[in-house]
C-alpha positions as CSV (number, residue, x, y, z in Angstrom):
1,X,-18.0,-22.8,124.1
2,X,-19.0,-26.4,124.4
3,X,-20.6,-28.4,121.6
4,X,-23.5,-30.6,122.7
5,X,-26.1,-32.7,120.9
6,X,-29.3,-30.7,120.3
7,X,-31.3,-33.3,122.2
8,X,-29.0,-32.8,125.2
9,X,-29.1,-29.0,125.1
10,X,-32.5,-28.4,126.7
11,X,-32.1,-25.8,129.5
12,X,-28.7,-24.6,128.2
13,X,-27.9,-21.1,127.0
14,X,-27.2,-20.9,123.2
15,X,-23.8,-19.4,122.6
16,X,-24.4,-18.0,119.1
17,X,-27.0,-16.8,116.6
18,X,-28.5,-19.4,114.3
19,X,-29.6,-18.3,110.8
20,X,-32.5,-19.5,108.8
21,X,-32.2,-19.0,105.0
22,X,-35.1,-19.6,102.6
23,X,-34.0,-19.0,99.0
24,X,-35.7,-16.1,97.4
25,X,-37.6,-15.2,100.6
26,X,-35.4,-14.4,103.6
27,X,-32.2,-14.7,105.6
28,X,-33.1,-14.1,109.2
29,X,-32.0,-15.0,112.7
30,X,-34.0,-18.0,113.9
31,X,-32.4,-18.3,117.3
32,X,-30.6,-15.6,119.2
33,X,-27.5,-15.9,121.2
34,X,-28.5,-16.2,124.9
35,X,-31.7,-18.1,124.1
36,X,-32.5,-20.9,126.6
37,X,-33.1,-24.0,124.6
38,X,-36.4,-25.8,125.2
39,X,-37.6,-29.2,124.1
40,X,-40.0,-27.4,121.6
41,X,-36.9,-26.0,119.9
42,X,-35.4,-29.4,119.0
43,X,-37.4,-30.1,115.9
44,X,-36.7,-26.6,114.5
45,X,-33.0,-26.8,115.2
46,X,-32.9,-30.2,113.4
47,X,-34.8,-28.8,110.5
48,X,-32.1,-26.1,110.2
49,X,-29.4,-28.9,110.0
50,X,-28.2,-28.4,113.6
51,X,-27.4,-31.7,115.2
52,X,-25.1,-30.0,117.6
53,X,-25.0,-26.5,119.0
54,X,-22.5,-24.5,121.0
55,X,-23.6,-23.6,124.5
56,X,-22.2,-20.8,126.6
57,X,-19.0,-21.8,128.5
58,X,-16.4,-19.1,127.8
59,X,-12.9,-19.6,129.1
60,X,-10.9,-16.9,130.7
61,X,-9.2,-14.7,128.2
62,X,-11.7,-15.2,125.4
63,X,-14.6,-13.2,124.0
64,X,-17.8,-14.1,122.1
65,X,-18.0,-12.8,118.5
66,X,-20.8,-10.4,119.4
67,X,-18.9,-8.9,122.3
68,X,-15.7,-8.5,120.4
69,X,-17.5,-6.9,117.4
70,X,-19.4,-4.5,119.6
71,X,-16.2,-3.3,121.3
72,X,-14.4,-2.9,117.9
73,X,-17.3,-1.0,116.3
74,X,-17.8,1.3,119.3
75,X,-14.1,2.2,119.2
76,X,-14.1,2.7,115.4
77,X,-17.2,5.0,115.4
78,X,-16.7,8.7,115.3
79,X,-19.1,11.6,115.2
80,X,-22.3,10.9,113.3
81,X,-22.1,7.1,113.4
82,X,-24.8,4.8,114.9
83,X,-24.3,1.1,115.7
84,X,-26.7,-1.7,115.1
85,X,-27.3,-4.5,117.5
86,X,-25.0,-7.5,117.0
87,X,-26.6,-10.0,114.6
88,X,-24.9,-13.3,113.7
89,X,-21.7,-11.7,115.0
90,X,-22.0,-8.7,112.7
91,X,-22.5,-5.0,113.5
92,X,-23.4,-2.4,111.0
93,X,-22.4,1.3,111.2
94,X,-24.8,3.9,109.7
95,X,-24.9,7.7,109.3
96,X,-26.9,9.4,112.1
97,X,-27.3,12.5,109.8
98,X,-26.5,13.5,106.3
99,X,-23.0,14.7,105.6
100,X,-19.5,13.8,104.2
101,X,-18.3,10.3,105.0
102,X,-14.7,10.2,106.1
103,X,-12.8,6.9,106.4
104,X,-9.3,6.7,107.7
105,X,-8.2,4.4,104.8
106,X,-4.7,3.6,106.0
107,X,-5.9,2.7,109.5
108,X,-8.6,0.6,107.9
109,X,-6.0,-1.4,105.9
110,X,-3.9,-1.9,109.0
111,X,-6.8,-3.1,111.0
112,X,-7.7,-5.7,108.4
113,X,-4.1,-7.0,108.7
114,X,-4.9,-8.2,112.2
115,X,-5.7,-11.9,112.2
116,X,-9.4,-12.8,112.7
117,X,-10.6,-9.2,112.3
118,X,-12.6,-7.8,109.4
119,X,-13.9,-4.3,108.8
120,X,-15.5,-3.2,105.5
121,X,-16.7,0.3,104.5
122,X,-18.1,2.1,101.4
123,X,-15.8,4.6,99.8
124,X,-14.6,7.7,101.7
125,X,-15.3,11.4,100.7
126,X,-18.9,10.9,99.5
127,X,-22.0,12.7,100.8
128,X,-24.3,10.1,102.4
129,X,-27.9,10.5,103.7
130,X,-29.0,9.9,107.2
131,X,-29.5,6.2,107.8
132,X,-27.1,5.1,105.1
133,X,-25.1,1.9,106.1
134,X,-21.5,3.0,105.7
135,X,-19.5,0.1,107.3
136,X,-19.8,-3.3,108.9
137,X,-17.5,-5.4,111.1
138,X,-17.3,-8.8,112.7
139,X,-14.7,-11.2,114.0
140,X,-14.2,-14.3,112.0
141,X,-14.3,-17.1,114.6
142,X,-17.2,-17.6,117.1
143,X,-14.7,-17.1,120.0
144,X,-11.7,-14.8,119.8
145,X,-8.7,-14.4,122.1
146,X,-9.1,-11.3,124.3
147,X,-5.5,-10.2,123.3
148,X,-6.5,-10.1,119.6
149,X,-9.5,-7.9,120.4
150,X,-7.3,-5.7,122.6
151,X,-4.8,-5.3,119.8
152,X,-7.5,-4.2,117.4
153,X,-9.0,-1.7,119.9
154,X,-5.5,-0.3,120.7
155,X,-4.9,0.3,117.0
156,X,-8.3,2.0,116.6
157,X,-7.8,4.2,119.6
158,X,-4.4,5.4,118.1
159,X,-6.1,6.2,114.8
160,X,-9.5,7.4,115.9
161,X,-11.9,7.9,114.5
162,X,-11.9,5.2,111.8
163,X,-15.4,6.2,110.5
164,X,-17.2,9.5,110.9
165,X,-19.7,11.8,109.3
166,X,-18.7,15.5,108.9
167,X,-21.7,17.9,108.7
168,X,-21.7,20.2,105.7
169,X,-21.5,23.9,106.6
170,X,-24.4,26.1,105.5
171,X,-22.3,28.6,103.6
172,X,-23.5,31.7,101.7
173,X,-22.4,31.4,98.1
174,X,-21.4,34.1,95.7
175,X,-21.2,33.4,92.0
176,X,-19.1,35.4,89.4
177,X,-20.1,34.5,85.9
178,X,-17.6,35.6,83.2
179,X,-18.0,35.9,79.5
180,X,-18.5,38.9,77.3
181,X,-21.2,37.1,75.3
182,X,-23.3,36.8,78.6
183,X,-22.4,40.2,79.9
184,X,-23.5,41.8,76.6
185,X,-26.7,39.9,76.5
186,X,-25.8,37.9,73.3
187,X,-26.7,34.6,75.2
188,X,-28.6,33.9,78.4
189,X,-26.6,32.6,81.3
190,X,-27.5,29.0,82.2
191,X,-24.8,28.3,84.7
192,X,-26.3,30.3,87.6
193,X,-29.5,28.1,87.8
194,X,-27.3,24.9,87.8
195,X,-25.3,26.2,90.7
196,X,-28.3,27.3,92.7
197,X,-29.6,23.8,92.4
198,X,-26.3,22.0,93.2
199,X,-25.6,24.2,96.2
200,X,-29.2,23.9,97.4
201,X,-28.8,20.1,97.5
202,X,-25.8,20.6,99.7
203,X,-27.7,22.9,102.1
204,X,-26.3,26.2,100.9
205,X,-27.8,29.2,99.2
206,X,-26.5,31.4,96.4
207,X,-26.8,34.9,97.8
208,X,-25.7,36.9,94.8
209,X,-24.5,36.4,91.2
210,X,-22.4,39.0,89.4
211,X,-22.0,38.8,85.6
212,X,-18.8,40.4,84.2
213,X,-17.0,40.6,80.8
214,X,-13.8,38.7,80.1
215,X,-11.7,41.2,82.0
216,X,-9.3,40.1,84.7
217,X,-9.5,43.3,86.7
218,X,-13.3,43.3,86.6
219,X,-13.4,39.6,87.6
220,X,-11.2,40.4,90.6
221,X,-13.4,43.4,91.6
222,X,-16.5,41.2,91.4
223,X,-14.9,38.7,93.8
224,X,-13.9,41.4,96.2
225,X,-17.5,42.8,96.1
226,X,-19.0,39.5,97.0
227,X,-16.6,39.1,99.9
228,X,-17.5,42.6,101.1
229,X,-21.2,41.5,100.8
230,X,-20.5,38.7,103.3
231,X,-20.3,35.5,101.2
232,X,-18.0,32.8,102.5
233,X,-17.7,30.7,99.4
234,X,-17.2,31.9,95.8
235,X,-17.7,30.0,92.6
236,X,-16.6,31.5,89.3
237,X,-17.9,30.2,86.0
238,X,-16.6,30.6,82.5
239,X,-13.2,31.6,81.2
240,X,-11.4,28.4,82.6
241,X,-10.1,27.1,79.3
242,X,-6.9,28.1,77.4
243,X,-8.4,30.5,74.8
244,X,-7.0,34.1,74.7
245,X,-10.2,35.5,76.3
246,X,-10.2,33.0,79.2
247,X,-8.8,35.2,81.9
248,X,-10.7,34.0,85.0
249,X,-7.6,32.5,86.7
250,X,-5.9,35.8,86.2
251,X,-8.9,37.6,87.7
252,X,-8.8,35.3,90.8
253,X,-5.1,36.2,91.2
254,X,-5.8,39.9,90.8
255,X,-8.3,39.7,93.7
256,X,-5.5,38.2,95.9
257,X,-6.5,34.6,95.6
258,X,-3.8,32.0,96.5
259,X,-4.0,29.4,93.7
260,X,-3.8,25.8,95.1
261,X,-4.3,24.1,91.7
262,X,-5.3,25.0,88.2
263,X,-6.1,21.6,86.8
264,X,-7.3,18.3,88.3
265,X,-6.9,14.7,87.2
266,X,-10.6,14.3,86.7
267,X,-12.7,13.9,83.6
268,X,-15.1,15.7,83.3
269,X,-13.5,18.6,85.3
270,X,-9.8,18.8,84.2
271,X,-9.9,22.6,84.1
272,X,-11.0,23.0,87.7
273,X,-9.3,25.7,89.8
274,X,-9.1,25.9,93.6
275,X,-7.8,29.0,95.5
276,X,-8.3,30.7,98.8
277,X,-8.7,34.3,99.5
278,X,-8.4,35.2,103.2
279,X,-9.5,31.7,104.1
280,X,-12.5,31.8,101.7
281,X,-12.6,29.1,99.0
282,X,-12.7,30.5,95.5
283,X,-13.3,27.9,92.9
284,X,-13.1,28.1,89.1
285,X,-15.6,25.8,87.6
286,X,-15.1,24.4,84.1
287,X,-18.0,24.4,81.6
288,X,-18.6,20.7,82.1
289,X,-20.2,21.4,85.5
290,X,-23.1,23.0,83.6
291,X,-24.0,20.1,81.4
292,X,-22.7,17.0,83.1
293,X,-24.6,15.5,86.0
294,X,-21.4,14.5,87.9
295,X,-18.1,16.2,87.7
296,X,-15.1,17.4,89.8
297,X,-17.7,19.6,91.5
298,X,-19.2,16.5,93.3
299,X,-15.7,15.3,94.4
300,X,-14.3,18.6,95.8
301,X,-17.0,21.0,96.7
302,X,-18.6,18.8,99.5
303,X,-15.2,18.5,101.1
304,X,-14.7,22.2,101.1
305,X,-18.2,22.7,102.6
306,X,-17.3,20.2,105.3
307,X,-14.5,22.5,106.3
308,X,-11.6,20.7,104.8
309,X,-8.6,22.8,103.7
310,X,-7.7,21.0,100.5
311,X,-4.1,21.2,99.1
312,X,-2.4,20.3,95.9
313,X,-1.4,16.8,97.1
314,X,-5.1,16.0,97.8
315,X,-5.9,16.1,94.1
316,X,-3.3,13.5,92.9
317,X,-5.2,10.4,94.3
318,X,-8.3,11.5,92.3
319,X,-6.6,10.3,89.1
320,X,-7.4,6.7,90.0
321,X,-11.1,6.6,89.5
322,X,-11.3,10.1,88.2
323,X,-12.6,9.1,84.8
324,X,-16.4,9.1,84.7
325,X,-17.8,6.1,82.7
326,X,-20.5,8.3,81.2
327,X,-23.4,5.9,82.1
328,X,-26.7,6.5,80.3
329,X,-28.2,7.0,83.8
330,X,-25.9,8.5,86.4
331,X,-25.7,6.4,89.6
332,X,-23.1,8.5,91.5
333,X,-22.1,7.9,94.2
334,X,-23.0,4.2,93.7
335,X,-20.2,3.9,91.1
336,X,-16.4,4.0,90.7
337,X,-16.1,7.7,89.9
338,X,-13.8,9.6,92.2
339,X,-12.9,6.4,94.0
């Protein structure tokens, strides 16, 4: 790039975007990289405080900020990610469809250790709608050494993808509701309707709900019945505490479920259980899922629906950020819960 007086730049190719900012009104691109400067542009450039501009004159072994950012963004993007056009050296990455956002966090941290490179994202493991901006990248200087860009791209290729959207699988859900008080008709079940709504929002349908007493054998039989009916995801409700009648974990074991964890470092949701039975997720949902808007359900179930096989060690990081702030109006996922 070569810096020249605005008055001397007529007929030259502008080497960078120039931004116009009007407080309270707009921040926009006034002149685009590649624009051929005319005499009519001079007053506008001076009004923007530009007495000098950079014109295109790249040396061998260097890259313009837009070209470097585009190469980095394209290499970082995995399935379900769309790229914006470069603007003022920045490229935004957005979701092409709704699904579970996955960020390779360790690779992201290493990338940002490379000098003159920045890459920012929202938090991983959250469900995002189509069109949601999930990341942005740019290089810091106007011109960057080719070798620096090459280093970043090589790092991204060895850790691909850095950013992706996983589609949620449209699973058929079976629900086992436990509790003698519900089974005997003493109270009306309210958990089933909550789960129908929650799973519907995730693109799934509750195919059948079975209500049983607090009996481990009957709970296990109900789980096996649902699997025989063809469900591929089972949620059990009730009986997840530590009272003598809370035998749902024992019922899941009696059905043959392999318990991954009984307990999670999340509030609300500490008494959550995850197990697998012949590859089918069987979750034990604590009562908080019924009356709290956001719980461990929102942190774990979408990941299971995206096909992730979650293990014990995946729960430990949830403790940092696993305490819901209990806001009067829930803003999840635009908050710190689960992050």
